[in-house]
C-alpha positions as CSV (number, residue, x, y, z in Angstrom):
1,M,9.6,23.5,-1.3
2,I,6.1,22.2,-1.8
3,R,4.3,21.8,1.5
4,I,0.8,20.7,2.2
5,D,-1.0,22.8,4.7
6,R,-4.5,24.2,5.2
7,R,-3.8,27.5,3.5
8,Q,-2.3,25.8,0.5
9,L,-5.1,23.3,0.4
10,I,-7.6,26.1,0.2
11,A,-5.6,28.2,-2.2
12,T,-4.9,25.5,-4.7
13,A,-8.1,23.5,-4.4
14,A,-5.9,20.6,-5.1
15,F,-5.5,18.5,-2.0
16,G,-7.9,17.2,0.6
17,T,-11.6,16.4,0.4
18,G,-13.4,15.5,-2.8
19,G,-15.3,18.8,-2.7
20,L,-12.1,20.7,-3.2
21,L,-10.8,18.5,-6.0
22,L,-10.9,19.9,-9.6
23,P,-11.9,17.4,-12.2
24,G,-9.1,15.0,-12.9
25,G,-6.8,16.6,-10.3
26,R,-5.0,18.4,-13.1
27,L,-4.2,21.4,-10.9
28,V,-2.2,19.1,-8.6
29,A,0.0,17.9,-11.4
30,Q,0.4,21.4,-12.8
31,M,1.5,22.6,-9.4
32,L,4.0,19.8,-9.0
33,S,5.4,20.3,-12.5
34,A,5.5,24.1,-12.3
35,A,7.4,24.3,-9.0
36,R,10.7,26.0,-9.0
37,G,13.7,26.1,-6.6
38,F,14.1,23.5,-3.9
39,T,10.8,21.6,-4.4
40,Q,10.8,18.5,-2.2
41,G,13.1,19.1,0.8
42,V,16.4,17.2,1.5
43,A,17.4,13.7,2.3
44,S,20.5,11.7,3.2
45,G,21.5,8.1,2.7
46,E,24.2,5.5,2.0
47,P,25.9,6.2,5.4
48,D,29.5,5.2,6.0
49,S,31.9,6.0,8.8
50,D,33.4,9.0,7.0
51,S,30.9,9.9,4.3
52,I,27.2,10.4,3.5
53,L,25.2,10.9,0.4
54,L,23.0,14.0,0.3
55,W,19.9,14.5,-1.9
56,T,17.8,17.4,-3.0
57,R,15.8,18.6,-6.0
58,F,16.3,22.1,-7.4
59,V,14.3,23.1,-10.5
60,G,16.0,26.0,-12.3
61,D,14.7,28.4,-14.9
62,G,17.1,27.4,-17.6
63,D,18.4,24.1,-18.9
64,S,20.6,23.3,-15.9
65,A,21.5,24.5,-12.5
66,H,24.6,24.3,-10.2
67,V,23.8,23.0,-6.7
68,R,26.2,23.0,-3.8
69,A,26.0,20.8,-0.7
70,E,27.4,21.8,2.7
71,I,27.7,19.9,6.0
72,S,28.4,21.1,9.4
73,E,28.5,19.9,13.0
74,T,26.2,22.8,14.1
75,A,22.9,24.0,12.8
76,D,24.2,27.5,12.2
77,F,26.8,26.3,9.8
78,A,29.4,28.4,11.5
79,R,32.1,26.0,10.2
80,V,31.4,23.9,7.1
81,V,33.4,20.7,7.4
82,A,32.8,19.4,3.9
83,A,31.2,20.8,0.7
84,D,30.9,19.9,-3.0
85,Q,28.7,20.7,-6.0
86,M,27.2,19.3,-9.1
87,I,25.2,20.3,-12.2
88,T,21.6,19.1,-12.4
89,G,18.9,19.5,-15.0
90,P,15.8,17.9,-16.6
91,W,17.8,14.8,-17.7
92,R,17.8,13.7,-14.1
93,D,14.5,15.4,-13.2
94,W,16.5,18.2,-11.5
95,T,17.5,15.9,-8.6
96,A,21.0,16.2,-7.1
97,K,22.9,13.6,-5.2
98,I,26.3,14.6,-3.7
99,T,28.5,12.4,-1.5
100,L,30.5,14.3,1.0
101,A,33.6,12.6,2.6
102,G,36.1,13.4,5.3
103,L,33.6,13.2,8.1
104,Q,34.0,11.8,11.6
105,P,32.5,8.4,12.5
106,G,29.4,8.1,14.7
107,R,28.7,11.8,14.6
108,R,25.6,13.8,13.9
109,Y,25.7,16.5,11.2
110,F,23.6,19.2,9.7
111,Y,23.5,19.7,6.0
112,R,21.9,22.0,3.4
113,F,22.1,22.9,-0.2
114,A,22.7,26.2,-2.0
115,G,21.2,26.9,-5.4
116,P,21.6,29.7,-8.0
117,G,20.8,33.3,-6.9
118,G,21.3,32.6,-3.2
119,A,18.5,30.1,-2.9
120,M,18.9,27.9,0.2
121,S,17.3,24.5,0.9
122,P,15.8,23.5,4.3
123,V,18.3,22.1,6.7
124,G,18.5,18.3,7.3
125,R,20.3,16.3,9.9
126,T,22.2,13.0,9.4
127,K,24.6,10.7,11.1
128,T,27.7,8.7,10.1
129,L,28.2,5.1,11.0
130,P,30.4,4.3,14.1
131,V,33.7,2.5,14.1
132,G,35.3,0.2,16.7
133,R,33.5,-0.7,19.9
134,T,29.8,0.2,19.7
135,T,27.4,-0.4,22.6
136,T,24.1,0.4,20.9
137,F,22.8,0.9,17.4
138,N,19.2,1.7,16.6
139,I,17.5,1.1,13.2
140,G,14.1,2.3,12.2
141,I,12.5,-0.1,9.7
142,F,9.7,0.8,7.3
143,S,7.9,-0.6,4.3
144,C,4.7,-0.4,2.3
145,S,3.5,3.2,2.2
146,N,0.4,3.6,0.0
147,L,-0.5,7.3,0.3
148,P,-4.2,7.1,-0.6
149,F,-4.9,4.7,2.2
150,G,-4.0,7.2,4.9
151,Y,-1.5,9.5,6.6
152,F,2.2,8.8,7.0
153,N,2.0,9.0,10.8
154,A,4.7,6.4,11.2
155,Y,7.1,8.6,9.3
156,A,6.0,11.6,11.4
157,H,6.6,9.7,14.6
158,A,10.0,8.5,13.6
159,A,11.0,12.0,12.4
160,A,10.5,13.3,15.9
161,R,12.9,10.7,17.4
162,D,16.5,11.4,18.2
163,D,17.4,7.8,19.1
164,L,17.6,6.3,15.6
165,D,21.1,5.9,14.0
166,V,19.7,5.0,10.6
167,V,16.4,4.2,8.9
168,Y,16.0,1.2,6.6
169,H,13.2,1.3,4.0
170,L,12.5,-2.2,2.7
171,G,10.5,-1.2,-0.3
172,D,7.1,-0.4,-1.6
173,Y,7.9,3.2,-1.0
174,F,5.0,4.0,-3.3
175,Y,2.5,2.0,-5.3
176,E,2.2,2.1,-9.1
177,Y,-1.6,1.7,-9.5
178,R,-3.9,4.3,-11.1
179,K,-5.8,6.6,-8.9
180,G,-9.0,5.0,-7.5
181,S,-8.0,1.4,-8.0
182,Y,-6.0,0.5,-4.8
183,P,-7.6,1.9,-2.8
184,S,-10.9,2.7,-4.5
185,V,-12.2,6.2,-4.1
186,A,-14.6,5.0,-1.4
187,E,-11.9,3.2,0.6
188,G,-9.3,5.8,0.4
189,V,-8.5,8.7,2.7
190,R,-6.2,10.7,0.4
191,V,-7.1,9.6,-3.1
192,A,-7.2,13.2,-4.3
193,E,-3.6,13.8,-3.6
194,L,-2.2,11.0,-5.8
195,Q,-0.5,11.9,-9.1
196,P,-0.5,11.0,-11.9
197,E,-4.0,9.6,-12.2
198,S,-2.9,6.8,-14.5
199,E,-0.9,3.7,-13.8
200,L,2.8,4.2,-13.8
201,I,4.4,3.0,-17.1
202,H,6.7,5.6,-18.5
203,L,9.5,7.6,-16.9
204,A,7.4,10.7,-16.6
205,D,4.8,8.7,-14.7
206,Y,7.2,7.4,-12.1
207,R,8.8,10.8,-11.6
208,L,5.5,12.5,-11.0
209,R,4.4,9.8,-8.5
210,Y,7.7,10.5,-6.5
211,A,6.9,14.2,-6.6
212,S,3.4,13.5,-5.4
213,Y,4.7,11.4,-2.4
214,R,7.6,13.7,-1.6
215,S,5.3,16.6,-1.2
216,D,3.8,15.0,1.9
217,P,5.1,17.0,4.9
218,D,5.6,14.0,7.1
219,L,7.7,12.2,4.5
220,V,9.7,15.4,3.9
221,A,10.4,15.6,7.6
222,F,11.2,11.9,7.9
223,H,13.9,12.2,5.2
224,A,15.3,15.4,6.7
225,A,15.7,13.8,10.1
226,H,17.6,10.5,9.5
227,P,20.0,8.9,7.0
228,M,18.4,6.2,5.0
229,I,19.3,2.7,3.6
230,A,16.8,1.8,1.0
231,S,16.1,-1.3,-1.1
232,I,13.5,-1.7,-3.9
233,D,10.6,-4.1,-3.8
234,D,7.9,-4.6,-6.4
235,H,5.5,-1.6,-6.3
236,E,8.3,0.8,-7.2
237,S,7.9,-0.9,-10.7
238,A,4.8,-3.1,-10.8
239,N,3.1,-5.6,-8.5
240,D,4.7,-9.0,-8.1
241,S,7.6,-8.0,-10.3
242,W,10.4,-10.5,-11.2
243,E,13.3,-10.5,-13.6
244,G,11.2,-10.8,-16.8
245,G,7.9,-9.2,-16.0
246,A,5.2,-8.6,-13.3
247,E,1.7,-9.6,-12.4
248,N,0.6,-6.0,-13.0
249,H,2.2,-5.8,-16.4
250,Q,0.6,-7.0,-19.7
251,P,2.9,-6.5,-22.7
252,D,0.0,-6.3,-25.1
253,K,-1.3,-3.3,-23.2
254,E,1.7,-1.7,-21.5
255,G,4.5,-2.5,-23.8
256,D,7.9,-3.9,-23.2
257,W,8.6,-4.9,-19.6
258,N,12.3,-4.0,-19.9
259,A,11.5,-0.4,-20.9
260,R,9.1,-0.1,-18.0
261,K,11.6,-1.6,-15.6
262,A,14.3,0.7,-16.8
263,A,12.1,3.7,-16.3
264,A,11.2,2.6,-12.8
265,V,14.8,2.0,-11.8
266,Q,15.9,5.4,-13.3
267,A,13.3,7.3,-11.4
268,Y,14.1,5.4,-8.2
269,R,17.8,6.3,-8.5
270,E,16.9,9.9,-9.2
271,W,14.5,10.4,-6.4
272,M,15.8,8.2,-3.6
273,P,19.0,8.9,-1.5
274,V,20.7,5.8,-2.9
275,D,23.7,5.1,-5.0
276,D,23.6,2.7,-7.9
277,E,24.7,-0.5,-6.1
278,P,21.7,-2.9,-5.8
279,W,23.4,-4.9,-2.9
280,K,25.7,-3.5,-0.3
281,T,27.1,-3.8,3.2
282,Y,27.0,-1.1,6.0
283,Q,29.2,-1.5,9.0
284,A,27.9,-0.4,12.4
285,G,31.3,-0.4,14.2
286,G,32.3,-3.8,15.6
287,L,28.7,-4.5,16.6
288,A,26.9,-5.3,13.3
289,T,27.0,-5.5,9.6
290,L,23.8,-4.5,7.7
291,F,23.2,-6.1,4.3
292,K,21.1,-4.6,1.5
293,T,19.8,-7.0,-1.1
294,D,17.7,-7.1,-4.3
295,T,15.0,-9.7,-4.3
296,R,12.8,-8.4,-7.1
297,L,14.2,-7.0,-10.4
298,I,17.7,-8.4,-11.1
299,A,17.6,-12.2,-10.9
300,R,14.3,-13.3,-9.3
301,S,12.6,-16.2,-11.0
302,K,8.9,-15.9,-11.9
303,Q,6.7,-16.7,-8.9
304,R,4.1,-19.4,-9.0
305,E,0.4,-19.2,-8.0
306,I,-0.8,-21.6,-5.4
307,G,-4.1,-22.7,-7.0
308,P,-2.8,-23.6,-10.4
309,S,0.4,-25.1,-8.9
310,I,-1.4,-27.7,-6.8
311,A,-4.5,-28.2,-9.0
312,S,-3.1,-31.4,-10.6
313,G,-1.7,-32.8,-7.4
314,A,-0.2,-31.1,-4.4
315,A,2.0,-34.0,-3.4
316,A,3.6,-34.2,-6.8
317,F,4.1,-30.4,-6.9
318,K,5.7,-30.4,-3.5
319,A,8.1,-33.1,-4.4
320,G,9.0,-31.7,-7.8
321,A,8.5,-28.2,-9.2
322,W,8.3,-26.5,-5.8
323,I,11.8,-27.5,-4.8
324,D,13.4,-26.7,-8.2
325,P,17.0,-25.5,-7.3
326,A,17.2,-23.3,-10.4
327,E,14.5,-21.0,-9.1
328,T,16.0,-18.1,-7.3
329,M,15.3,-14.8,-5.4
330,L,18.8,-13.4,-5.3
331,G,20.6,-15.1,-8.3
332,T,23.9,-16.9,-8.1
333,T,26.1,-13.7,-8.2
334,Q,24.3,-12.0,-5.3
335,E,24.1,-15.3,-3.3
336,N,27.9,-15.7,-3.7
337,W,28.5,-12.1,-2.6
338,L,26.2,-12.5,0.4
339,A,27.8,-15.7,1.5
340,H,31.3,-14.2,1.5
341,A,30.1,-10.9,3.1
342,M,28.3,-12.7,5.9
343,K,31.3,-14.9,6.6
344,A,33.6,-11.9,6.5
345,S,31.4,-10.1,9.0
346,A,31.4,-13.0,11.4
347,R,35.2,-13.5,11.0
348,A,35.7,-9.8,11.9
349,H,33.7,-10.6,15.1
350,A,30.7,-8.4,14.4
351,T,28.1,-9.6,16.8
352,W,25.1,-9.3,14.4
353,Q,24.5,-9.9,10.7
354,V,21.3,-8.0,9.8
355,V,20.0,-8.9,6.3
356,G,17.3,-6.8,4.7
357,M,14.9,-8.7,2.5
358,G,12.0,-7.4,0.4
359,T,9.7,-10.3,1.3
360,I,9.3,-12.7,4.3
361,M,11.3,-15.9,4.6
362,G,9.4,-17.5,7.4
363,Y,6.7,-20.0,6.5
364,A,3.1,-19.2,7.5
365,Y,0.3,-21.6,7.0
366,T,-3.5,-21.1,6.7
367,P,-5.6,-23.1,9.2
368,E,-8.9,-24.6,8.1
369,A,-10.7,-22.3,10.5
370,A,-9.8,-19.3,8.3
371,R,-12.9,-19.9,6.3
372,G,-14.8,-18.7,9.3
373,W,-12.8,-15.5,9.4
374,L,-14.4,-14.2,6.2
375,A,-17.6,-12.3,5.9
376,S,-20.6,-14.2,4.5
377,D,-20.5,-11.9,1.5
378,A,-16.8,-11.9,1.0
379,P,-15.6,-11.4,-2.6
380,A,-14.8,-14.5,-4.5
381,R,-11.1,-13.4,-4.7
382,N,-10.8,-13.4,-0.9
383,R,-12.5,-16.8,-0.6
384,R,-10.2,-18.3,-3.3
385,Y,-7.2,-16.9,-1.5
386,V,-8.2,-18.6,1.8
387,D,-9.2,-21.8,0.1
388,D,-5.9,-22.0,-1.8
389,G,-4.0,-21.4,1.5
390,I,-5.9,-24.2,3.3
391,A,-5.3,-26.6,0.4
392,A,-1.6,-25.7,0.5
393,A,-1.4,-26.2,4.2
394,K,-2.9,-29.7,4.0
395,A,-0.1,-30.6,1.7
396,G,2.5,-29.0,4.0
397,L,3.0,-25.9,1.8
398,P,3.1,-22.3,3.0
399,N,0.4,-19.8,2.1
400,N,2.5,-17.4,0.0
401,F,4.5,-18.3,-3.1
402,D,5.4,-14.7,-3.8
403,N,7.7,-14.5,-0.8
404,W,10.4,-17.1,0.1
405,G,7.6,-19.7,0.5
406,G,7.8,-20.1,-3.3
407,Y,11.5,-20.6,-3.4
408,P,12.4,-23.3,-0.9
409,A,15.7,-24.4,-2.4
410,A,16.9,-20.8,-2.5
411,R,15.7,-20.3,1.1
412,A,17.6,-23.5,2.2
413,R,20.8,-22.1,0.5
414,F,20.5,-18.9,2.4
415,L,19.9,-20.5,5.8
416,H,22.8,-22.8,5.2
417,M,25.1,-19.9,4.4
418,A,23.9,-18.2,7.6
419,Q,24.9,-21.2,9.5
420,A,28.2,-21.5,7.7
421,A,29.1,-17.9,8.4
422,G,29.1,-18.7,12.1
423,G,27.6,-15.4,13.2
424,S,24.2,-14.3,14.5
425,T,21.8,-13.7,11.6
426,I,18.7,-11.5,11.8
427,L,16.4,-11.0,8.8
428,I,14.4,-7.8,8.6
429,S,11.6,-8.0,6.0
430,G,8.7,-6.0,4.6
431,D,6.0,-6.5,2.0
432,S,3.2,-8.3,3.9
433,H,1.7,-5.2,5.6
434,N,1.6,-7.1,9.0
435,G,4.0,-7.8,11.8
436,W,5.7,-11.2,12.3
437,A,8.5,-12.9,14.2
438,F,9.9,-16.2,13.0
439,E,12.6,-18.6,14.1
440,L,14.2,-20.0,11.0
441,P,15.7,-23.5,11.0
442,G,18.3,-24.9,8.5
443,R,19.0,-28.6,8.2
444,G,17.2,-29.2,11.5
445,A,19.1,-26.7,13.5
446,P,18.5,-23.0,14.4
447,A,19.8,-20.7,11.6
448,A,18.4,-17.2,12.0
449,V,15.5,-15.2,13.3
450,E,13.3,-12.9,11.3
451,F,11.5,-9.7,12.3
452,A,9.0,-8.7,9.6
453,G,7.4,-5.3,9.6
454,H,3.9,-4.0,9.4
455,S,3.2,-1.3,6.8
456,V,3.1,2.5,7.1
457,T,-0.4,2.6,5.6
458,S,-1.1,-0.4,3.3
459,P,-3.9,-2.6,4.6
460,G,-3.2,-6.1,5.9
461,Y,-5.2,-9.2,6.8
462,E,-7.8,-7.1,8.6
463,S,-9.0,-5.6,5.3
464,A,-10.2,-9.0,4.0
465,L,-11.4,-10.6,7.3
466,V,-14.1,-9.8,9.8
467,A,-12.8,-12.0,12.6
468,D,-11.2,-10.5,15.7
469,P,-7.5,-10.0,14.8
470,R,-6.5,-11.7,18.0
471,I,-8.3,-14.9,16.8
472,V,-6.6,-14.6,13.4
473,A,-3.1,-14.1,14.9
474,A,-3.6,-17.0,17.3
475,G,-4.9,-19.3,14.5
476,V,-2.1,-18.5,12.1
477,A,0.6,-18.9,14.8
478,A,-0.8,-22.2,16.0
479,A,-0.7,-23.5,12.4
480,S,2.8,-22.3,11.7
481,P,5.7,-23.9,13.6
482,E,8.3,-21.2,12.7
483,L,6.0,-18.3,13.6
484,K,6.3,-17.2,17.2
485,W,4.2,-14.0,17.1
486,C,2.2,-11.9,14.7
487,D,-0.1,-8.9,14.5
488,T,-2.6,-8.9,11.6
489,S,-4.3,-5.5,11.9
490,R,-2.2,-2.5,12.8
491,R,0.1,0.0,11.0
492,G,3.4,1.5,12.0
493,Y,7.1,0.6,11.9
494,M,9.8,-1.3,13.7
495,R,12.8,-0.2,15.8
496,L,15.6,-2.7,16.1
497,T,18.0,-2.1,18.9
498,L,21.4,-3.9,18.7
499,T,23.7,-4.3,21.6
500,P,26.5,-6.8,22.3
501,A,24.1,-8.7,24.6
502,A,20.9,-8.8,22.6
503,A,18.9,-7.6,19.6
504,T,15.6,-6.3,20.6
505,N,12.9,-5.5,18.0
506,E,9.9,-3.2,18.8
507,W,6.8,-3.1,16.7
508,V,5.6,0.5,17.0
509,F,1.8,0.7,16.4
510,M,0.2,3.9,15.3
511,E,-3.2,4.8,16.8
512,T,-4.6,5.7,13.4
513,I,-3.8,6.5,9.8
514,K,-7.2,8.1,9.1
515,A,-6.1,11.5,10.4
516,R,-2.7,13.1,11.1
517,S,-1.6,11.9,14.5
518,T,1.6,10.7,16.2
519,A,-0.3,8.9,18.9
520,T,0.7,5.3,19.4
521,Q,-0.8,2.1,20.9
522,P,1.2,-0.2,23.2
523,S,4.1,-1.7,21.3
524,H,5.3,-5.3,21.2
525,R,9.0,-6.3,21.9
526,M,10.9,-9.5,21.2
527,R,14.7,-10.1,21.5
528,V,17.3,-12.6,20.5
529,R,20.7,-13.3,22.1
530,P,23.9,-13.8,20.1
531,G,24.4,-17.3,18.8
532,R,21.0,-18.6,19.9
533,A,18.5,-17.9,17.1
534,K,15.7,-18.2,19.7
535,L,13.2,-15.5,20.3
536,E,12.1,-14.1,23.7
537,T,9.2,-11.8,24.5
538,V,10.3,-8.8,26.6
């Protein structure tokens, strides 16, 4: 397995400071491509009460390799309770995914893989979902990990925990940009480690970017420590992606969008511990149902830009194009599935319905005071973004049309289905890089609450503003009736604790991402009680 440590850094001259970097970073790519055996550790995902999907990558010397997965209740594997095998090869980038069944519910297991010639993988640990009466269920929630911006300390912190039943990654697992663009070389902390150097367009590009990320020791440890539920957002393909294209895709330069999207999805399914279902339910005993959704690639309508949308008249836009019922995030098929699945969960008396969304549903508005939050020499792009947000707010429009703020009819349909289900709906969301808590109304009555997570490393509001983050947070909250709390400057992850009496969300803040550290700052906690859709600070 490829590991990054000081000895390897010096020996390969591939990772770390610019002084150690060979021109173009070609040695990094060569090292990743030439690796043999178990190259990127192990992972587990798609948990059920009696089965788990296990992942690894084994690069053989021939044109294929047999890989065997084993699972045991003890770390010494004295008794293997389930095992199976498969053939892998270059057609799937040597990745292997094996689902083992016949397991016991709510139980921790150890697992490993065996390859040809007696090769053994590292040992991972995982856990099945509970059945029946469940008093507590803990979910670690992550999004937006841009490797060049800093270290994956949030992953390292979570990997050391033994109180998480599952981790849920809401997307932007990596970013597709070329090296040195986001961040720039000057802004970045780990730019030298990123491969390939180019923007991701072809299948080989996406595969190498996964290999680059999955060589990070903290991400390797994170995957080995917990079973994962994962959904895809935009950067796994290209920024601001939708059904028919992306902001960061120009057909005249980068070819057919469908080919690029197919390559991105194939690599995602190869490298992530996921099956091929884009939306799915996971049952945490009688306590909760978790819902995985796709809000990017399958049916999402093209998002609008605020400036051009309101340029010819904000009032006319708000009363017309903005509320177009044909514009969708989920598509009619997924909406219908979700409505029935949420209703079935509530009818089965599950206390909580937890819906994962790639982007935020709550409306945030930009106050006029935001102009004073910018530096005097702020880039024109930042000033335009703030000015557009202020203009939108004056018309009663939210400040982001790439999230659910650009799809109000679809949002209304979801909130109505949450109310019709008759349960207690919690949205967990990523994408924004900052932390948020919303109370979401539907037809004038409480419908759901939303806990939106800050990023692992990607920068948030603080990167474009010079004002005190406390002033920014207070100003946005005061301008946004649905918003009950936000943090606009720190990195980390969320832990959602579900019990029959309450759902409590904790925003875990890392002390730094500029150096490897698992030190944290004081966290923030809020909770909601069943049937209320009202947030309380705890």
